[in-house]
C-alpha positions in Angstrom: 20.6 14.1 4.0 24.2 14.5 5.0 25.2 12.8 8.2 25.6 16.3 9.9 22.0 17.2 8.6 20.6 13.8 9.8 22.0 14.2 13.2 20.5 17.8 13.5 17.1 16.6 12.4 17.1 13.8 15.0 18.5 16.2 17.6 15.5 18.7 16.8 12.9 15.7 16.8 14.1 14.5 20.0 13.8 17.8 21.7 10.5 18.4 20.2 9.1 15.1 21.6 9.8 16.3 25.1 7.9 19.5 24.5 5.0 17.6 22.9 4.7 15.4 26.1 4.7 18.6 28.2 2.0 20.2 26.0 -0.2 17.1 26.0 0.2 16.8 29.8 -0.9 20.2 30.4 -4.0 19.8 28.2 -5.0 16.7 30.0 -4.4 17.9 33.4 -6.3 21.4 32.6 -9.1 19.4 31.1 -9.5 17.4 34.3 -9.4 20.4 37.0 -12.2 22.5 38.3 -11.1 25.0 35.6 -11.9 22.6 32.7 -14.6 24.6 31.2 -12.0 27.4 30.3 -9.8 24.9 28.6 -12.6 23.8 26.4 -13.9 27.3 25.9 -10.3 28.2 24.6 -9.9 25.5 22.1 -13.5 26.1 20.7 -13.2 29.9 20.6 -14.1 31.0 17.1 -11.9 33.3 15.1 -12.5 35.0 11.8 -9.7 35.8 9.4 -10.4 38.1 6.4 -7.7 38.8 3.8 -9.2 40.4 0.6 -12.0 38.2 -0.8 -11.0 35.2 1.6 -13.2 35.0 4.8 -13.2 32.0 7.1 -14.3 31.5 10.6 -13.5 28.3 12.5 -12.6 27.3 16.3 -9.0 27.7 17.5 -8.7 24.0 17.4 -9.7 23.9 13.8 -7.3 26.8 12.9 -4.7 24.9 14.2 -5.6 21.6 12.6 -6.4 23.0 9.1 -4.1 26.0 9.1 -0.9 25.5 11.1 -0.8 21.8 10.6 -0.8 22.4 6.8 2.7 23.9 7.4 3.7 20.6 9.3 2.4 18.6 6.3 4.4 20.9 3.9 7.7 20.0 5.9 6.5 16.3 5.9 6.3 16.6 2.1 9.7 18.1 1.8 11.2 15.3 3.9 9.5 12.6 2.0 10.5 14.2 -1.5 14.1 14.6 -0.3 14.2 10.9 1.1 12.7 9.7 -2.2 15.2 11.4 -4.5 18.6 11.7 -2.3 17.9 10.0 1.0 17.3 6.6 2.5 14.2 6.0 0.4 16.2 6.4 -2.7 18.2 3.4 -2.0 16.5 0.1 -2.6 18.8 -2.0 -0.5 18.4 0.3 2.6 14.8 0.9 1.6 13.5 -2.8 2.0 13.6 -3.3 5.8 11.9 -0.1 6.9 9.3 0.0 4.2 8.3 -3.6 4.8 8.2 -2.9 8.5 6.1 0.1 8.0 3.6 -1.8 5.7 3.3 -4.2 8.7 3.0 -1.5 11.1 0.0 -0.2 9.1 -1.8 -3.5 8.3 -1.8 -5.2 11.7 -2.9 -2.1 13.9 -5.8 -1.6 11.6 -6.7 -5.3 11.8 -6.4 -5.0 15.7 -8.8 -2.0 15.6 -11.4 -3.5 13.5 -11.3 -6.7 15.5 -12.6 -4.6 18.5 -15.1 -2.5 16.3 -16.8 -4.7 13.9 -19.4 -5.8 16.5 -22.3 -3.8 17.8 -21.4 -0.3 19.2 -18.2 -0.3 17.2 -16.9 2.4 14.8 -15.0 0.6 11.9 -14.3 3.9 10.1 -11.5 4.8 12.7 -9.3 1.9 11.5 -6.6 4.4 10.3 -6.1 6.1 13.6 -3.5 3.5 14.8 -1.6 3.2 11.7 0.7 6.3 12.2 4.0 6.7 14.2 4.8 9.9 15.7 8.4 10.6 14.6 9.2 13.2 17.5 8.0 11.2 20.3 9.4 7.9 19.2 12.9 9.5 18.4 12.7 11.2 21.9 12.1 8.0 23.6 15.1 6.4 21.8 17.3 9.1 22.4 16.6 9.2 26.3 16.3 5.3 26.8 18.9 4.2 24.4 21.6 6.7 24.1 24.1 4.1 23.1 21.9 2.3 20.5 23.7 2.1 17.2 22.8 5.0 14.8 21.3 2.4 12.3 18.5 2.0 14.7 17.6 5.8 14.5 17.9 5.9 10.8 15.6 2.6 10.8 13.1 4.3 13.0 13.2 7.7 11.0 12.8 6.1 7.6 9.9 4.0 8.8 8.2 6.9 10.4 8.4 8.8 7.2 7.2 5.9 5.1 4.3 5.7 7.6 3.6 9.5 7.1 3.4 8.7 3.5 0.7 6.2 3.9 -1.1 8.4 6.5 -1.3 11.1 3.6 -2.6 8.8 1.1 -5.3 7.6 3.6 -6.3 11.1 4.5 -6.6 12.0 0.7 -8.8 8.8 0.0 -10.9 8.7 3.2 -11.5 12.2 4.5 -12.2 14.4 1.6 -15.7 15.3 1.7 -18.2 17.5 -0.2 -15.8 18.6 -3.2 -16.2 21.9 -4.9 -14.6 21.7 -8.5 -14.0 25.4 -8.8 -12.1 25.5 -5.6 -10.1 22.6 -6.6 -9.2 24.2 -9.9 -8.1 27.1 -8.1 -5.8 25.0 -5.9 -4.4 23.2 -9.1 -3.7 26.4 -10.7 -1.8 27.6 -7.7 0.2 24.4 -7.7 1.0 24.9 -11.4 2.3 28.2 -10.8 4.5 26.8 -8.0 5.8 24.1 -10.5 6.6 26.9 -13.0 8.4 29.0 -10.2 10.6 26.0 -9.5 12.2 26.5 -13.0 13.5 30.0 -11.9 16.7 29.1 -10.2 16.9 32.2 -8.0 13.1 32.7 -7.2 12.5 34.8 -4.2 11.2 32.4 -1.5 8.5 35.1 -0.7 6.8 34.0 -4.0 6.6 30.4 -2.8 4.9 31.5 0.4 2.4 33.5 -1.4 1.4 30.8 -3.7 1.4 28.3 -0.9 -1.1 30.5 1.0 -3.1 30.6 -2.3 -3.1 26.9 -2.7 -3.9 26.5 1.0 -7.1 29.0 0.9 -8.3 27.2 -2.2 -8.0 23.8 -0.7 -9.7 24.7 2.6 -12.8 25.8 0.6 -12.7 22.8 -1.7 -13.6 20.1 0.7 -10.1 18.3 0.5 -8.2 18.2 3.7 -5.7 21.0 3.8 -2.8 18.6 4.8 -2.8 17.5 1.2 -2.3 21.2 0.1 1.0 21.1 2.2 2.4 17.8 0.8 1.5 18.7 -2.9 3.0 22.1 -2.6 6.2 20.5 -1.1 6.7 18.4 -4.1 6.8 21.5 -6.4 9.9 22.8 -4.5 13.0 21.9 -6.3 16.2 20.3 -5.0 19.6 21.7 -5.5 20.9 20.8 -8.9 24.0 19.0 -7.4 24.1 16.7 -4.5 25.9 18.3 -1.5 24.6 21.8 -2.3 21.4 23.4 -0.7 18.6 24.5 -2.7 15.2 25.8 -2.0 13.9 22.4 -0.8 16.6 22.1 1.9 16.4 25.7 2.9 12.7 25.5 3.4 13.0 22.0 5.3 15.7 23.3 7.6 14.3 26.6 8.0 10.8 25.6 8.9 11.6 22.5 10.8 12.5 24.0 14.1 9.3 26.2 14.1 7.2 23.1 13.3 8.9 21.0 15.9 8.9 23.5 18.7 5.7 25.7 18.1 3.2 24.1 15.6 3.2 20.4 17.0 3.3 21.5 20.7 0.3 23.8 19.9 -1.5 20.9 18.1 -0.9 18.6 20.9 -2.2 21.2 23.5 -5.3 21.8 21.6 -6.1 18.2 20.5 -5.0 16.1 23.4 -7.3 17.4 26.2 -10.0 15.0 27.3 -12.2 15.0 30.4 -12.7 12.0 32.5 -13.9 14.0 35.7 -16.8 15.3 33.7 -17.9 12.0 32.2 -18.7 8.5 33.5 -16.2 5.8 32.5 -18.7 4.3 30.0 -18.5 7.8 28.1 -14.6 7.5 27.3 -13.9 3.7 27.5 -15.5 1.9 24.5 -14.6 0.1 21.4 -12.9 3.1 19.8 -10.6 3.8 22.7 -9.9 0.1 23.2 -9.2 -0.5 19.4 -6.9 2.5 19.2 -4.9 1.8 22.4 -4.8 -1.9 21.5 -4.0 -1.1 17.7 -0.9 1.1 18.9 0.5 -0.8 21.7 -0.2 -4.5 20.6 -0.7 -4.0 16.7 2.2 -1.8 16.0 5.0 -3.9 17.6 3.7 -7.2 16.2 3.2 -5.6 12.6 6.6 -3.9 12.6 8.7 -6.3 14.3 6.9 -9.3 12.6 7.4 -7.8 9.1 11.0 -6.9 9.7 11.8 -10.3 11.2 10.1 -12.0 8.2 12.1 -9.8 5.7 15.3 -10.5 7.5 14.5 -14.4 7.6 13.8 -14.4 4.0 17.1 -12.5 3.2 15.2 -9.6 1.7 16.8 -7.2 4.1 19.6 -7.0 6.8 19.0 -6.3 10.4 20.4 -2.6 11.2 24.0 -2.6 11.7 25.1 -3.2 15.4 21.5 -3.9 16.5 20.5 -6.9 18.5 16.9 -8.6 17.9 16.1 -7.0 21.3 16.9 -3.6 20.0 14.9 -4.1 16.9 11.9 -5.2 18.9 12.3 -2.2 21.3 12.1 0.1 18.4 9.3 -1.8 17.0 7.5 -1.1 20.1 8.3 2.5 20.0 6.5 2.8 16.8 3.2 2.6 18.7 3.7 6.1 19.7 1.2 7.4 17.3 0.4 10.7 19.1 0.4 13.6 16.6 -0.7 11.8 13.5 -3.0 9.5 15.3 -4.8 12.4 17.0 -5.0 14.3 13.6 -6.4 11.4 11.8 -8.9 10.9 14.8 -10.0 14.5 14.5 -11.0 13.8 10.7 -12.5 10.4 11.2 -14.8 11.7 13.8 -15.1 15.3 13.1 -18.7 15.7 14.2 -18.7 13.3 17.1 -17.3 15.0 20.3 -17.9 11.9 22.1 -15.8 9.7 20.0 -13.1 12.2 20.0 -12.7 11.7 23.8 -12.5 8.0 23.1 -9.7 8.6 20.5 -7.8 11.0 22.7 -7.9 8.3 25.5 -7.0 5.5 23.4 -4.0 7.5 21.8 -2.6 8.5 25.1 -2.9 5.1 26.7 -1.5 3.3 23.5 1.4 5.7 23.2 2.3 5.8 26.7 2.2 1.9 27.0 4.4 1.9 23.9 7.0 4.1 25.4 7.2 2.5 28.6 7.8 -1.0 27.2 10.1 0.3 24.4 12.1 2.5 26.9 12.5 -0.3 29.4 13.8 -2.8 26.8 16.3 -0.2 25.4 17.4 0.8 29.1 18.7 -2.7 29.6 22.4 -3.1 29.8 23.8 -2.7 26.4 27.5 -3.1 26.8 27.7 -6.4 25.2 26.8 -5.9 21.5 27.6 -8.3 18.5 29.9 -6.8 16.0 27.9 -8.4 13.1 24.1 -7.5 12.9 23.6 -9.7 9.8 
């Protein structure tokens, strides 16, 4: 991205994080009032959609998760493709630090979760839940608590979170595709092939991309493969502008859809997925190995994994510290990576799709782990920042 485009992206993500927090808080408060039944009735209300020969009935929560979130993953796929070809992920020298930090931030939280879930009563299949970082929440916390933080820290966090998303998408593809239907998969593949052919038409109407994406999504929904993969796969068929500095279909879709995803789709998902009831359950029903594993994975595992891998890479001269950043700054941002909110809730909903009891544990663990990460990271960033080293090497 250009510098201006990157700043616009960061501003949108920061604003979205505040709205996400408000939506999640509203859901949790509603789910713990005397009117809690109406909240759960709303998100479990079933809707039927019919278009031609397509018919699907799902709860409102599942329509958001399998429908609207496919658009979110489409935008994520566009961002990943852009970064791989022309952005931070295309530069090996800049890529080393956030990529190694992201790998540490995936591995250590998973190990922390497994340490608490390999014994009796544990659920080890949920290990990917604390592996993700929520870009919007983390950037919002960084913008509010560290307004004078060097821009290099924001780029480090953004690049690391995008790499995290790439790993999360791969885990979803490998672990959460069930009951595959070859005919439906073939239909989705044909739709993707048509999108790839359409990309060769330089002035193809964007409406054609939208129609084909809907076809790919519909076939994927019926195929047994998670629809998040339809979003990412479709994004990789969208072409960039022929020359750097120009805007093409990929940039137009990315910048056009991003505000709707940030300010509408993600808050809707947060509202539908974050609500959990403590008042209607005993503490033993919501505090168990899963909630403890998710919370500890996000709060403890993330900061150890991200900062540890980054410090090791810098110490071995595989990478340089972000320009203008102190070690304390890097540790604070590593702590903010424990804000797993949206992606962690999404992966948790897939890992325990048929276990409402464990869904409550996941939600509690995600909220507690993310909140602790925000509080610690923000407090570290809010420390006096007037005296900074001129050389971050």
